[in-house]
N, C-alpha and C positions, 0 to 999 in steps of 0.2 A: 322500491324495496332493495334493489342491488346496492344503491348508494348508502342506504341505512345500514346494510350489512357491513359494508366497507368501513364506515365510520365506527361501528361497534367493534370490529376487529382491531382497528387502529387504537381505539381508546383502551381496549383490554390489554393490548401489548404494551402500550405506554405505561399503564399502571404496573405491569410486571417489571418493566425496565426501571421505573422510578423506585420500585421496591428493591430491586437488586442494587441500585445506586445507594440507597439508604443503608442497606446491609454492608456494602463495601466502604461506607463512610467510617465504619468501625476500624477498618484496616488503615485508613488514612490517619486516624488519630492514634493508632497503635505505635506509630513510628515518630521519633522526634525529627524536627526539621521538615524538609520537603520530600524525604524519601517515601513517605506514605502516599503522597499525591502523585509524584512523578514516576515512582518505580513500584507502586503497590506494596511497599514495605518488603520487597523481595519474597513474595508469598505465593507466586503462581506455581501451581502443581502441574502434573502432566496433562490432565484433561483440559483444564482451563487454559494452560499455556498453549497446548496444541490447537485447541479450538479457536483461540483468538488469532493465532498466526494464520490458520487456514481462512478464517472469516475475512481477515484483512487482506490477504493475498488474492483471494477470489472475490473481488469486489463486484459492483454492478456491471462492470465491463464483461465479466464472464456470463452474465445472464442477458444483457441487452446488446452490447457491442459485438461480442464474439459470435453469436448466432447470425448477426447481420453480415459479418465478414464471411462466415461459412456459406451463407446464402449467395453471396456474390462470387467468392473465389473457390468454394468447394471444400474438399476434405483436408486441404493443406492447413486450414484453420483448426481443425480437430487435432491434428498433430501438434501444431504450435501451442494451442491451449493446454494440451496434455503434458507438455514439458514442464509446466509450472509445478505439477505434483511432485515428481522426483527432485526437482531443483529445490523446493522448499524443504523437503525432508533431508536432503544432503546438507543444506545450510544449517539446519538444526544439529545434525550429527557431527559436522566438521567445524562449525564456527561458534555455536552457542556457548560451549563450555569455556573457551578461552576469552570470549567477550565478557561473559558473566564473571569469571574469576578476576580478570584484569580490572573490570569496573569496580568490583568489591575491594580489590587491593588498593586502587588509587582513589576510591571514594567518589566516583563520578556518577551523576544521576541522569545525564543526557548524553547523546552522542557527540555534540560539539564539545562538551566538557571532557568526554573520553578522549577525543582526538588531541585536545590541548594537553591534558595531564599525562597521557601515555608517551609523550615525546619530550626528550630533554631539551633544555634551552632557557633563555632568559624569560622571566615572568612577563615582561612587557610584550614579547613576541607571542607568548602563549595566550595572553589576553587578546591580542590582535587576531590570532588564529581562531580562538573561540568565538569572538565577535563576528568574524567574517563567515565562519560556518553557520552561525546562528542567522546572520542576515540572508545568506543564500537559501537557507532552509525556509525562512519566513517567506521570502519572495517566491521561490519555486513551488513550495507546497501551498502557498496562498493561491497561486495560479491553479494548482490541482484542486484545491478546495472550492474555488469558484465554479469549476466544471462539475464537481460533484453536487453542489447545491442546485445548479441548473438542471442536472439530470434527475435529481430527486423531484423537482417541481414538474418536469416534463412527464414523469410517470405518475406522480401522485395526483396531479390536477384532474385528469379525466376519471381516475379511480374514485376520487372523493367528490367530483362534480363541482370543483371550485376553480378560480382563476390560477394560472400558472405561478405568478409571483407570490400569490397568497399561499399556495401549496409549498413553495420553496421556503417561505418564511416559517410556516408551521413546522416543516421537517427540521430545519436548522435549529429552531427554538427547542424542539424536543431533545435534539442531540446536545445542545448547550446545557440544558437543565441537568440531565443525568451525568454528563461528563464533568460539569463543575462541582457536582455533589461528591463524587467518589474518585475522580481522577482516573489513573490507569486501571485501578481495580474495578471501577464501574465500567470502563470500556471493555475490559477483559471478560467480566461476568456477563454483560449484555451481549458481547460477541459470541460467547459460548451458547447463550440462549438462541441467538439469531442463526448461528451456523446449523443448529438442529433443524430449524425451519428451512434453511437453504438446502440441506440434504434431502429433506422431505420433498421439496419442490423438484429437485433433480430426479428423484425416484418417480414422481408423478409424470414428469415430462418424458422420461425414458419409457416408462410403462405405457403411456398413451401412444407413443410412436410405434413401439414394436409389437403391441397387441393389434395394431391396425395394419402394419406393414413389416414383414420380416426383413432381416438385414439384407438377404440376397435380392429381394424385390426392390428395396431402397437403392442398392448399388446399381442394379440394372436400369432403374428409372433415371438415376442421375447420369449414367453413361449415355442413355438415349437422348437426354437433353443436350449434354455437352461432354465429350470424353475428357476435356481438360478439368472438369470438376473432380475427377478421380485420379487422373494421371496428368498433373499440371506440368507445364514447361518451365515454370518459375515458381517462386515462393509467394506470389501474390503481393500483399502489402509488406512482406518481410524482406524482399530483395529480388534482384533480377534473375538469380539462378535458383534451381530447385533445392540447392544445398543451403541457401541462406536461412531457411526455417530452422536449421540446426543451431543457429546462433541464439535462438530463444532459450535454450537450456542454460548456457552460461549467463545470459542476460537475467533470467529469472533467479539464478543462484545468487548473483551479485545483488540484485534487487532485494532479495529476502534477507541478506546478511548485512547490508550497508545502509539502506534507507532508514532514517531516524524512527519512523513510525513502525518499522518492522523490527529492527535490531534492538529497540528498547525493550521488547518482550524477552529477548535473550537475557538482557541485563536484569530483568525483573523476576527471573525464575528463582524458585526456592533452591537453596543449596542442597536440599535433600532430593530434588527432582532428578530422575534418571532420564537421560536423553533418549534412550531406546524406548522408554515408555511413551514419551511425547511422540516419537516417530510412529509408534504402533497406533496411537489415536489419530494422528494426522493422515496416514497413508490411505485408509479407506475413505475418509471424508474428501480428501483432495482428489482421489481418483474418481469418485462419484461426481463431484462438481465439474471435473474435466469433460464429462459426457454431455453437458448442457448444449454446446454448439450443434449437436445433432439436430436440435430443433430447427436450426437454420437450413440444414440439408433437407429435412422433411418438408418444411414449408416451401422450399424451392421446387419440390416435386408436386406438391398439392396446389400451390398458388404461385405459378412461375412468372407472373407479370408484374411483380411489385416494382414500382419506380424507385423507391427508396429502400435499399437493403436493410437499413436500421429498423424498418417496420416488421422484420421477420418475426421477432418474438412477440410484439403486440398482436400481430396477425394470428400467430399460433395460439395465444391465450384466448382471444375472442372467437376464433373459428373452431378450434378442436377440443376445447375444454368447456365443461358446463359453467354457467355463470358463478355458481358457488365455488367450484374448484378454482376457476380463474381468479376469483377474488382473493382466495387464500394464497395462491401461487404468486400473485402480484404483490401481496403483503410480504412474502418471503423474498421477492426480488428487491423490494424496498429495504429489507433487512440487509441484503448484500451491499447495497449502496451506503446504508448507514454505518455498517461495520468498518468501512474504509474512511468515511467522512469523520467519524468520531476519533479515529486514530490519528488522522492528519491534523485535525483541530487540536488534539492534545499535544502533539509534537510541536506545532507552531507556538502554542501557548507556553510550553516549557522553554522554547528558545527565547521568547520575549521576557517572561517573568524570572527565569533562572540564568540563562546564558548571557544575555545582554546586561542584566543587572550585575553579574559577576565581573564581566569584562569592563564595564564602564565605572562601576562602583565596587572595587574589590574589597574595600574595608567596610562594606555594608554590615550593619549589626541590627537585624530585625528579629523580633520574637517569632517563635514557631507559629503563633496565631496570625501574626501579620504576614508571614510568608505564605501561609495557606490562603489568606484573603487575596494576596497578590496573584497567586496561581489561578484562583477561581475568577478573579476579575479579568485576567488575560483571556480566559476561555470565552467569557461573555463578550469582551470587546472584539476579539478576532472573529468570533462567530458572526457578530453583527457586521464587521467590516467585510467579510466574505460575501454576505448577502447584498450589501450596498454596492460593492464592486460589480457583482453579477447584474444588478439593475442597470448600470451605466456602461457595462462592457459591450463592445461591438459584437456582432454575430461571430461565433467561432465553432470549430469542430471539437466536440467533447474529447474524442480520442487524441486529437492533437495536443490539447492542454494536458492530458494525463501523461503523455510521453515526454513532452517538453519539461514538465515539472519533475516527474519521478526519474526519467532517464538522465537528465542533466545532473540532477543532484546525486544520483548513483555514480556517475562518472567522476564527480568531484570528490567523493568520499571513499572510493574503493581502495586507493593506495594507503592512506593513513589508518584505515580501519582493518583491512584484510592483509595487504602486503606487509604492513608493519610487523605482523606476527612472525614473518620469515626474514625480513630485512630490517634489522634494527637501525634506526636513524634518529635525526633530531627534528626539532620543530620547524626548521627552515625547509627541509625536504617536504614535510607535511604541508606547510603553507603553499609552497611552490606547486606541488601536485594538485592541490585543491583549486588553485587559480587556473592551472592548465586544463584540468578536467572541466571546470565550469565554463571557461572561455571557448574551448574547442567543442564542448557539447552543444552550447547555444549556436555557435557558428555552423557546425555541420548540420544541425537540425534545421536552422532557419535559411541557410544559404545554399544548401546542396540537396538535390533530389535523391535521397537515400531511403532505404527501407526503414521500417519502424524501429527495428532494433539495431540497425547498422550504426547510426550516429552515436547512440550511447556506448556501444561496444568499442568503436574506434576511439572515441574520446577516453574511455576507460583505459585502453591500451596505452595511449599517449600519456595519460596521467601517471600510470604505473611506471612507464619508462622514465619520465621526468623525476619521479620519486627515487628510482634506483640510481639515476645519474647524479643527483644532488647528494644522495647518501654516500655513494662511492667517492665523490669529490671531497666531502668532509672527512671521510676515512683516510684518504690519501694525504689530505692536509694535516690531519692529526698525526699520521705516521712521520711525515716530514718534520713536523714541529718536535716530535719526540727525539728524532735523530739529531736535530740541531741542538736540542737541550742537553744531549749527552756529550 
């Protein structure tokens, strides 16, 4: 009976999401060219905009990975996870407006195109830059996508009573269908629907824990197990000192403002949307979802002998919730995973169908209908490619793939996306900083034993410094040339 209930819940929600996608298809056709599919025709209002940002930022990691980290390392993870809430709100308040206005001014539909068009320089170098950003976006986010597809299969397989690869195929097929129908509008509308479920699940988790064990009792129990769970001597997975966890705040800020699947939402906002209204919707949702890792602390007290900390949330679901409530909460956790997966897939597809096409074939003249078909075809192909790669990929840690993909891409794009607003420069500085950020991000992550946010942050600093150096060098060269010409 439990499996039948789970299938019924899945089918019902799929029908809702397909319905939202069909509704959003009207938005796709309301805009000429690719703007309807890639930017939702700049129609995102405060609630939909805020909901899709929160849903994408608080992915399945917040419900599955983060409780496992809290189980192993203690309350330090609760602090690290909580930093995402203010960081995302700050990113909206301080970055969304200029990204949106600049994108409207220069007519860019994707972040790679934004980087290329927002910097002065020869068209050939701009195309090279756009192509390079598109390629690293495809490679790094495809790595991320593979991890998300596997995670969906790991959770959905026992929930539906089917084999893991079959579950992964089913989940990615659902995502591909509604994403290809309505593009970013479908992604945003379904995210808004899913984040409501995510918030409900967070309330259920918190209510279950604190009706059984008051906060003071939970803290006393954790301290009795190991004082380091409450007063750590380091930041656990975030770094070797207790202060390294503070790096999560700038990391999450840059993450929210620069990653293509996050910043595209800023670009897609309606011109009438007020940023403080978005922040007002985002803040309670993000703060509520930040509490989910408490499930890991609670499970550490109740079931202290788990060999694999990543089993903290599955153990919580099966042990402390009724079968019906557990089924619904598991569905909402799948929502969290889907909300990031669909965003990543949409960004990769845009890089292939729009950015690479523009860079390789700048004089391309396709009809609006043909461009829409190309966008949708890219979603189908890349969704299938992600699944196939997952089948043949060697065993990997899901958290490692997420950080390698998103962290390295963040380091590559921070300077030409954010720093460019304060330090005007040209396309050469942008391209150089992108290469530095990408190369150092990969090197620091793969070759050095650093905390999870250390490698991306150090690479981001190096990329910004290289951007500033090249910008200053060209400014000095321009001044010298002007003096000589006089």
